mmJSON file of the N, C-alpha and C atoms, coordinates in Angstrom:
{"data_MODEL":{"atom_site":{
"group_PDB":["ATOM","ATOM","ATOM","ATOM","ATOM","ATOM","ATOM","ATOM","ATOM","ATOM","ATOM","ATOM","ATOM","ATOM","ATOM","ATOM","ATOM","ATOM","ATOM","ATOM","ATOM","ATOM","ATOM","ATOM","ATOM","ATOM","ATOM","ATOM","ATOM","ATOM","ATOM","ATOM","ATOM","ATOM","ATOM","ATOM","ATOM","ATOM","ATOM","ATOM","ATOM","ATOM","ATOM","ATOM","ATOM","ATOM","ATOM","ATOM","ATOM","ATOM","ATOM","ATOM","ATOM","ATOM","ATOM","ATOM","ATOM","ATOM","ATOM","ATOM","ATOM","ATOM","ATOM","ATOM","ATOM","ATOM","ATOM","ATOM","ATOM","ATOM","ATOM","ATOM","ATOM","ATOM","ATOM","ATOM","ATOM","ATOM","ATOM","ATOM","ATOM","ATOM","ATOM","ATOM","ATOM","ATOM","ATOM","ATOM","ATOM","ATOM","ATOM","ATOM","ATOM","ATOM","ATOM","ATOM","ATOM","ATOM","ATOM","ATOM","ATOM","ATOM","ATOM","ATOM","ATOM","ATOM","ATOM","ATOM","ATOM","ATOM","ATOM","ATOM","ATOM","ATOM","ATOM","ATOM","ATOM","ATOM","ATOM","ATOM","ATOM","ATOM","ATOM","ATOM","ATOM","ATOM","ATOM","ATOM","ATOM","ATOM","ATOM","ATOM","ATOM","ATOM","ATOM","ATOM","ATOM","ATOM","ATOM","ATOM","ATOM","ATOM","ATOM","ATOM","ATOM","ATOM","ATOM","ATOM","ATOM","ATOM","ATOM","ATOM","ATOM","ATOM","ATOM","ATOM","ATOM","ATOM","ATOM","ATOM","ATOM","ATOM","ATOM","ATOM","ATOM"],
"id":[1,2,3,4,5,6,7,8,9,10,11,12,13,14,15,16,17,18,19,20,21,22,23,24,25,26,27,28,29,30,31,32,33,34,35,36,37,38,39,40,41,42,43,44,45,46,47,48,49,50,51,52,53,54,55,56,57,58,59,60,61,62,63,64,65,66,67,68,69,70,71,72,73,74,75,76,77,78,79,80,81,82,83,84,85,86,87,88,89,90,91,92,93,94,95,96,97,98,99,100,101,102,103,104,105,106,107,108,109,110,111,112,113,114,115,116,117,118,119,120,121,122,123,124,125,126,127,128,129,130,131,132,133,134,135,136,137,138,139,140,141,142,143,144,145,146,147,148,149,150,151,152,153,154,155,156,157,158,159,160,161,162,163,164,165],
"type_symbol":["N","C","C","N","C","C","N","C","C","N","C","C","N","C","C","N","C","C","N","C","C","N","C","C","N","C","C","N","C","C","N","C","C","N","C","C","N","C","C","N","C","C","N","C","C","N","C","C","N","C","C","N","C","C","N","C","C","N","C","C","N","C","C","N","C","C","N","C","C","N","C","C","N","C","C","N","C","C","N","C","C","N","C","C","N","C","C","N","C","C","N","C","C","N","C","C","N","C","C","N","C","C","N","C","C","N","C","C","N","C","C","N","C","C","N","C","C","N","C","C","N","C","C","N","C","C","N","C","C","N","C","C","N","C","C","N","C","C","N","C","C","N","C","C","N","C","C","N","C","C","N","C","C","N","C","C","N","C","C","N","C","C","N","C","C"],
"label_atom_id":["N","CA","C","N","CA","C","N","CA","C","N","CA","C","N","CA","C","N","CA","C","N","CA","C","N","CA","C","N","CA","C","N","CA","C","N","CA","C","N","CA","C","N","CA","C","N","CA","C","N","CA","C","N","CA","C","N","CA","C","N","CA","C","N","CA","C","N","CA","C","N","CA","C","N","CA","C","N","CA","C","N","CA","C","N","CA","C","N","CA","C","N","CA","C","N","CA","C","N","CA","C","N","CA","C","N","CA","C","N","CA","C","N","CA","C","N","CA","C","N","CA","C","N","CA","C","N","CA","C","N","CA","C","N","CA","C","N","CA","C","N","CA","C","N","CA","C","N","CA","C","N","CA","C","N","CA","C","N","CA","C","N","CA","C","N","CA","C","N","CA","C","N","CA","C","N","CA","C","N","CA","C","N","CA","C","N","CA","C","N","CA","C"],
"label_alt_id":[null,null,null,null,null,null,null,null,null,null,null,null,null,null,null,null,null,null,null,null,null,null,null,null,null,null,null,null,null,null,null,null,null,null,null,null,null,null,null,null,null,null,null,null,null,null,null,null,null,null,null,null,null,null,null,null,null,null,null,null,null,null,null,null,null,null,null,null,null,null,null,null,null,null,null,null,null,null,null,null,null,null,null,null,null,null,null,null,null,null,null,null,null,null,null,null,null,null,null,null,null,null,null,null,null,null,null,null,null,null,null,null,null,null,null,null,null,null,null,null,null,null,null,null,null,null,null,null,null,null,null,null,null,null,null,null,null,null,null,null,null,null,null,null,null,null,null,null,null,null,null,null,null,null,null,null,null,null,null,null,null,null,null,null,null],
"label_comp_id":["MET","MET","MET","LYS","LYS","LYS","ASN","ASN","ASN","ARG","ARG","ARG","LEU","LEU","LEU","CYS","CYS","CYS","SER","SER","SER","ASP","ASP","ASP","VAL","VAL","VAL","GLY","GLY","GLY","LEU","LEU","LEU","ASP","ASP","ASP","CYS","CYS","CYS","VAL","VAL","VAL","ALA","ALA","ALA","VAL","VAL","VAL","VAL","VAL","VAL","THR","THR","THR","ALA","ALA","ALA","GLU","GLU","GLU","THR","THR","THR","VAL","VAL","VAL","GLU","GLU","GLU","GLU","GLU","GLU","VAL","VAL","VAL","LEU","LEU","LEU","ALA","ALA","ALA","GLN","GLN","GLN","VAL","VAL","VAL","ALA","ALA","ALA","ALA","ALA","ALA","HIS","HIS","HIS","ALA","ALA","ALA","GLN","GLN","GLN","GLU","GLU","GLU","VAL","VAL","VAL","HIS","HIS","HIS","GLY","GLY","GLY","VAL","VAL","VAL","ARG","ARG","ARG","VAL","VAL","VAL","THR","THR","THR","ALA","ALA","ALA","GLU","GLU","GLU","MET","MET","MET","ALA","ALA","ALA","GLU","GLU","GLU","GLU","GLU","GLU","ILE","ILE","ILE","THR","THR","THR","GLU","GLU","GLU","LYS","LYS","LYS","ILE","ILE","ILE","SER","SER","SER","GLY","GLY","GLY"],
"label_asym_id":["A","A","A","A","A","A","A","A","A","A","A","A","A","A","A","A","A","A","A","A","A","A","A","A","A","A","A","A","A","A","A","A","A","A","A","A","A","A","A","A","A","A","A","A","A","A","A","A","A","A","A","A","A","A","A","A","A","A","A","A","A","A","A","A","A","A","A","A","A","A","A","A","A","A","A","A","A","A","A","A","A","A","A","A","A","A","A","A","A","A","A","A","A","A","A","A","A","A","A","A","A","A","A","A","A","A","A","A","A","A","A","A","A","A","A","A","A","A","A","A","A","A","A","A","A","A","A","A","A","A","A","A","A","A","A","A","A","A","A","A","A","A","A","A","A","A","A","A","A","A","A","A","A","A","A","A","A","A","A","A","A","A","A","A","A"],
"label_entity_id":["1","1","1","1","1","1","1","1","1","1","1","1","1","1","1","1","1","1","1","1","1","1","1","1","1","1","1","1","1","1","1","1","1","1","1","1","1","1","1","1","1","1","1","1","1","1","1","1","1","1","1","1","1","1","1","1","1","1","1","1","1","1","1","1","1","1","1","1","1","1","1","1","1","1","1","1","1","1","1","1","1","1","1","1","1","1","1","1","1","1","1","1","1","1","1","1","1","1","1","1","1","1","1","1","1","1","1","1","1","1","1","1","1","1","1","1","1","1","1","1","1","1","1","1","1","1","1","1","1","1","1","1","1","1","1","1","1","1","1","1","1","1","1","1","1","1","1","1","1","1","1","1","1","1","1","1","1","1","1","1","1","1","1","1","1"],
"label_seq_id":[1,1,1,2,2,2,3,3,3,4,4,4,5,5,5,6,6,6,7,7,7,8,8,8,9,9,9,10,10,10,11,11,11,12,12,12,13,13,13,14,14,14,15,15,15,16,16,16,17,17,17,18,18,18,19,19,19,20,20,20,21,21,21,22,22,22,23,23,23,24,24,24,25,25,25,26,26,26,27,27,27,28,28,28,29,29,29,30,30,30,31,31,31,32,32,32,33,33,33,34,34,34,35,35,35,36,36,36,37,37,37,38,38,38,39,39,39,40,40,40,41,41,41,42,42,42,43,43,43,44,44,44,45,45,45,46,46,46,47,47,47,48,48,48,49,49,49,50,50,50,51,51,51,52,52,52,53,53,53,54,54,54,55,55,55],
"pdbx_PDB_ins_code":[null,null,null,null,null,null,null,null,null,null,null,null,null,null,null,null,null,null,null,null,null,null,null,null,null,null,null,null,null,null,null,null,null,null,null,null,null,null,null,null,null,null,null,null,null,null,null,null,null,null,null,null,null,null,null,null,null,null,null,null,null,null,null,null,null,null,null,null,null,null,null,null,null,null,null,null,null,null,null,null,null,null,null,null,null,null,null,null,null,null,null,null,null,null,null,null,null,null,null,null,null,null,null,null,null,null,null,null,null,null,null,null,null,null,null,null,null,null,null,null,null,null,null,null,null,null,null,null,null,null,null,null,null,null,null,null,null,null,null,null,null,null,null,null,null,null,null,null,null,null,null,null,null,null,null,null,null,null,null,null,null,null,null,null,null],
"Cartn_x":[-69.322,-70.785,-71.776,-72.883,-74.078,-75.235,-75.733,-76.796,-77.99,-78.912,-80.277,-81.005,-81.481,-82.228,-83.699,-84.339,-85.597,-86.549,-86.207,-86.781,-86.814,-85.753,-85.556,-86.711,-87.414,-88.419,-89.893,-89.991,-91.172,-91.776,-91.001,-91.553,-90.829,-91.619,-91.092,-90.327,-89.139,-88.39,-86.742,-86.07,-84.686,-83.777,-84.388,-83.431,-82.71,-81.387,-80.431,-80.112,-80.292,-79.781,-78.281,-77.437,-76.252,-75.72,-75.357,-74.874,-73.796,-73.241,-72.098,-72.719,-73.845,-74.386,-75.631,-75.922,-77.367,-78.405,-78.229,-79.184,-79.475,-78.277,-78.47,-79.195,-78.868,-79.762,-81.026,-81.408,-82.722,-83.521,-82.858,-83.606,-83.939,-82.787,-82.96,-84.22,-84.155,-85.0,-86.555,-86.517,-87.946,-88.415,-87.507,-87.71,-88.078,-87.305,-87.619,-89.048,-89.214,-90.631,-91.703,-91.607,-92.673,-92.862,-91.707,-91.752,-92.115,-91.604,-91.798,-92.809,-93.045,-94.107,-95.345,-95.296,-96.553,-96.505,-95.539,-95.453,-94.678,-95.51,-94.919,-94.086,-92.966,-92.164,-92.548,-93.089,-93.691,-92.291,-92.411,-91.339,-91.111,-92.19,-92.032,-91.157,-91.48,-90.666,-89.499,-89.022,-87.82,-87.092,-87.404,-86.611,-86.288,-87.327,-87.122,-85.941,-86.071,-85.113,-83.834,-83.71,-82.34,-81.746,-82.463,-81.961,-81.392,-81.884,-81.482,-80.36,-80.003,-78.849,-77.736,-76.93,-75.511,-74.648,-73.442,-72.34,-71.376],
"Cartn_y":[48.462,48.351,47.784,48.353,47.863,47.262,46.232,45.792,45.237,45.067,44.554,43.782,42.776,41.928,42.209,42.391,42.746,41.689,40.367,39.086,39.028,39.53,39.534,40.285,41.3,41.905,41.233,40.088,39.602,39.489,40.184,40.32,39.429,38.969,38.008,38.737,39.234,39.865,39.568,39.768,39.281,40.566,41.614,42.96,42.848,43.554,43.911,45.245,45.786,47.208,47.269,48.095,48.174,49.707,50.311,51.547,51.596,52.724,53.093,52.948,53.622,53.654,53.267,52.941,52.456,53.295,54.681,55.681,55.508,55.42,55.392,54.179,52.863,51.752,51.967,52.349,52.523,53.49,54.486,55.463,54.613,53.922,53.076,52.061,51.363,50.42,50.998,52.141,52.815,53.239,53.703,54.314,52.905,51.884,50.458,50.009,50.081,49.373,50.175,51.557,52.5,52.214,52.416,52.173,50.738,49.874,48.579,47.668,47.928,47.118,47.781,49.262,49.972,50.143,49.68,49.771,50.977,51.669,52.788,52.157,52.587,52.012,52.964,52.279,53.073,53.22,53.658,53.932,52.587,51.76,50.604,49.631,49.702,48.784,49.247,50.611,51.275,50.895,50.643,49.996,48.681,47.751,46.41,46.375,46.926,46.873,47.236,48.51,48.833,47.794,47.203,46.124,44.966,44.667,43.684,44.062,45.119,45.663,44.962,44.364,43.695,44.495,44.032,44.677,45.304],
"Cartn_z":[78.317,77.53,78.417,78.387,79.096,77.988,78.399,77.497,77.962,77.237,77.617,76.441,76.721,75.777,75.922,74.771,74.625,75.135,74.819,75.398,77.0,77.602,79.05,79.724,79.092,79.916,79.415,78.765,78.415,77.061,76.163,74.764,73.915,72.988,72.104,70.952,71.029,70.291,70.579,69.397,69.466,69.731,69.875,69.753,71.049,70.817,71.938,71.939,73.032,73.134,73.794,73.342,73.853,73.869,75.056,75.186,76.318,76.505,77.435,78.882,78.977,80.496,80.595,81.781,82.167,81.612,81.673,81.396,79.66,79.092,77.689,77.289,77.696,77.577,78.05,79.186,79.502,78.37,77.912,77.0,75.534,75.113,73.966,74.01,75.266,75.583,75.491,76.039,76.178,74.789,73.951,72.569,71.688,71.913,71.077,71.549,72.96,73.37,72.767,72.664,72.158,70.508,69.941,68.424,67.947,68.525,67.919,68.439,69.685,70.47,70.923,70.866,71.277,72.758,73.416,75.01,75.495,76.616,77.075,78.453,78.739,79.877,80.986,82.011,83.267,84.1,85.15,86.291,86.664,86.964,87.769,86.773,85.337,84.529,84.176,84.296,84.261,85.315,86.571,87.445,87.424,86.872,86.853,85.776,84.634,83.371,83.88,84.74,85.006,86.008,86.923,87.677,86.838,85.69,84.746,83.705,83.639,82.702,83.078,82.076,82.298,81.543,82.011,81.168,82.086],
"occupancy":[1.0,1.0,1.0,1.0,1.0,1.0,1.0,1.0,1.0,1.0,1.0,1.0,1.0,1.0,1.0,1.0,1.0,1.0,1.0,1.0,1.0,1.0,1.0,1.0,1.0,1.0,1.0,1.0,1.0,1.0,1.0,1.0,1.0,1.0,1.0,1.0,1.0,1.0,1.0,1.0,1.0,1.0,1.0,1.0,1.0,1.0,1.0,1.0,1.0,1.0,1.0,1.0,1.0,1.0,1.0,1.0,1.0,1.0,1.0,1.0,1.0,1.0,1.0,1.0,1.0,1.0,1.0,1.0,1.0,1.0,1.0,1.0,1.0,1.0,1.0,1.0,1.0,1.0,1.0,1.0,1.0,1.0,1.0,1.0,1.0,1.0,1.0,1.0,1.0,1.0,1.0,1.0,1.0,1.0,1.0,1.0,1.0,1.0,1.0,1.0,1.0,1.0,1.0,1.0,1.0,1.0,1.0,1.0,1.0,1.0,1.0,1.0,1.0,1.0,1.0,1.0,1.0,1.0,1.0,1.0,1.0,1.0,1.0,1.0,1.0,1.0,1.0,1.0,1.0,1.0,1.0,1.0,1.0,1.0,1.0,1.0,1.0,1.0,1.0,1.0,1.0,1.0,1.0,1.0,1.0,1.0,1.0,1.0,1.0,1.0,1.0,1.0,1.0,1.0,1.0,1.0,1.0,1.0,1.0,1.0,1.0,1.0,1.0,1.0,1.0],
"B_iso_or_equiv":[0.0,0.0,0.0,0.0,0.0,0.0,0.0,0.0,0.0,0.0,0.0,0.0,0.0,0.0,0.0,0.0,0.0,0.0,0.0,0.0,0.0,0.0,0.0,0.0,0.0,0.0,0.0,0.0,0.0,0.0,0.0,0.0,0.0,0.0,0.0,0.0,0.0,0.0,0.0,0.0,0.0,0.0,0.0,0.0,0.0,0.0,0.0,0.0,0.0,0.0,0.0,0.0,0.0,0.0,0.0,0.0,0.0,0.0,0.0,0.0,0.0,0.0,0.0,0.0,0.0,0.0,0.0,0.0,0.0,0.0,0.0,0.0,0.0,0.0,0.0,0.0,0.0,0.0,0.0,0.0,0.0,0.0,0.0,0.0,0.0,0.0,0.0,0.0,0.0,0.0,0.0,0.0,0.0,0.0,0.0,0.0,0.0,0.0,0.0,0.0,0.0,0.0,0.0,0.0,0.0,0.0,0.0,0.0,0.0,0.0,0.0,0.0,0.0,0.0,0.0,0.0,0.0,0.0,0.0,0.0,0.0,0.0,0.0,0.0,0.0,0.0,0.0,0.0,0.0,0.0,0.0,0.0,0.0,0.0,0.0,0.0,0.0,0.0,0.0,0.0,0.0,0.0,0.0,0.0,0.0,0.0,0.0,0.0,0.0,0.0,0.0,0.0,0.0,0.0,0.0,0.0,0.0,0.0,0.0,0.0,0.0,0.0,0.0,0.0,0.0],
"pdbx_formal_charge":[null,null,null,null,null,null,null,null,null,null,null,null,null,null,null,null,null,null,null,null,null,null,null,null,null,null,null,null,null,null,null,null,null,null,null,null,null,null,null,null,null,null,null,null,null,null,null,null,null,null,null,null,null,null,null,null,null,null,null,null,null,null,null,null,null,null,null,null,null,null,null,null,null,null,null,null,null,null,null,null,null,null,null,null,null,null,null,null,null,null,null,null,null,null,null,null,null,null,null,null,null,null,null,null,null,null,null,null,null,null,null,null,null,null,null,null,null,null,null,null,null,null,null,null,null,null,null,null,null,null,null,null,null,null,null,null,null,null,null,null,null,null,null,null,null,null,null,null,null,null,null,null,null,null,null,null,null,null,null,null,null,null,null,null,null],
"auth_seq_id":[1,1,1,2,2,2,3,3,3,4,4,4,5,5,5,6,6,6,7,7,7,8,8,8,9,9,9,10,10,10,11,11,11,12,12,12,13,13,13,14,14,14,15,15,15,16,16,16,17,17,17,18,18,18,19,19,19,20,20,20,21,21,21,22,22,22,23,23,23,24,24,24,25,25,25,26,26,26,27,27,27,28,28,28,29,29,29,30,30,30,31,31,31,32,32,32,33,33,33,34,34,34,35,35,35,36,36,36,37,37,37,38,38,38,39,39,39,40,40,40,41,41,41,42,42,42,43,43,43,44,44,44,45,45,45,46,46,46,47,47,47,48,48,48,49,49,49,50,50,50,51,51,51,52,52,52,53,53,53,54,54,54,55,55,55],
"auth_comp_id":["MET","MET","MET","LYS","LYS","LYS","ASN","ASN","ASN","ARG","ARG","ARG","LEU","LEU","LEU","CYS","CYS","CYS","SER","SER","SER","ASP","ASP","ASP","VAL","VAL","VAL","GLY","GLY","GLY","LEU","LEU","LEU","ASP","ASP","ASP","CYS","CYS","CYS","VAL","VAL","VAL","ALA","ALA","ALA","VAL","VAL","VAL","VAL","VAL","VAL","THR","THR","THR","ALA","ALA","ALA","GLU","GLU","GLU","THR","THR","THR","VAL","VAL","VAL","GLU","GLU","GLU","GLU","GLU","GLU","VAL","VAL","VAL","LEU","LEU","LEU","ALA","ALA","ALA","GLN","GLN","GLN","VAL","VAL","VAL","ALA","ALA","ALA","ALA","ALA","ALA","HIS","HIS","HIS","ALA","ALA","ALA","GLN","GLN","GLN","GLU","GLU","GLU","VAL","VAL","VAL","HIS","HIS","HIS","GLY","GLY","GLY","VAL","VAL","VAL","ARG","ARG","ARG","VAL","VAL","VAL","THR","THR","THR","ALA","ALA","ALA","GLU","GLU","GLU","MET","MET","MET","ALA","ALA","ALA","GLU","GLU","GLU","GLU","GLU","GLU","ILE","ILE","ILE","THR","THR","THR","GLU","GLU","GLU","LYS","LYS","LYS","ILE","ILE","ILE","SER","SER","SER","GLY","GLY","GLY"],
"auth_asym_id":["A","A","A","A","A","A","A","A","A","A","A","A","A","A","A","A","A","A","A","A","A","A","A","A","A","A","A","A","A","A","A","A","A","A","A","A","A","A","A","A","A","A","A","A","A","A","A","A","A","A","A","A","A","A","A","A","A","A","A","A","A","A","A","A","A","A","A","A","A","A","A","A","A","A","A","A","A","A","A","A","A","A","A","A","A","A","A","A","A","A","A","A","A","A","A","A","A","A","A","A","A","A","A","A","A","A","A","A","A","A","A","A","A","A","A","A","A","A","A","A","A","A","A","A","A","A","A","A","A","A","A","A","A","A","A","A","A","A","A","A","A","A","A","A","A","A","A","A","A","A","A","A","A","A","A","A","A","A","A","A","A","A","A","A","A"],
"auth_atom_id":["N","CA","C","N","CA","C","N","CA","C","N","CA","C","N","CA","C","N","CA","C","N","CA","C","N","CA","C","N","CA","C","N","CA","C","N","CA","C","N","CA","C","N","CA","C","N","CA","C","N","CA","C","N","CA","C","N","CA","C","N","CA","C","N","CA","C","N","CA","C","N","CA","C","N","CA","C","N","CA","C","N","CA","C","N","CA","C","N","CA","C","N","CA","C","N","CA","C","N","CA","C","N","CA","C","N","CA","C","N","CA","C","N","CA","C","N","CA","C","N","CA","C","N","CA","C","N","CA","C","N","CA","C","N","CA","C","N","CA","C","N","CA","C","N","CA","C","N","CA","C","N","CA","C","N","CA","C","N","CA","C","N","CA","C","N","CA","C","N","CA","C","N","CA","C","N","CA","C","N","CA","C","N","CA","C","N","CA","C","N","CA","C"],
"pdbx_PDB_model_num":[1,1,1,1,1,1,1,1,1,1,1,1,1,1,1,1,1,1,1,1,1,1,1,1,1,1,1,1,1,1,1,1,1,1,1,1,1,1,1,1,1,1,1,1,1,1,1,1,1,1,1,1,1,1,1,1,1,1,1,1,1,1,1,1,1,1,1,1,1,1,1,1,1,1,1,1,1,1,1,1,1,1,1,1,1,1,1,1,1,1,1,1,1,1,1,1,1,1,1,1,1,1,1,1,1,1,1,1,1,1,1,1,1,1,1,1,1,1,1,1,1,1,1,1,1,1,1,1,1,1,1,1,1,1,1,1,1,1,1,1,1,1,1,1,1,1,1,1,1,1,1,1,1,1,1,1,1,1,1,1,1,1,1,1,1]
}}}
């Protein structure tokens, strides 16, 4: 499993996204960022997030 903490990208949030693949994590992170924080994930942000995905 791959995962990502929302707080790891600089947001004050305790959400954790977990999925089977990096692509699934990135899709869930982007949806969470838009829905909860009103932030649209750019290509640069996606690259940074992808580099920090653990699991």
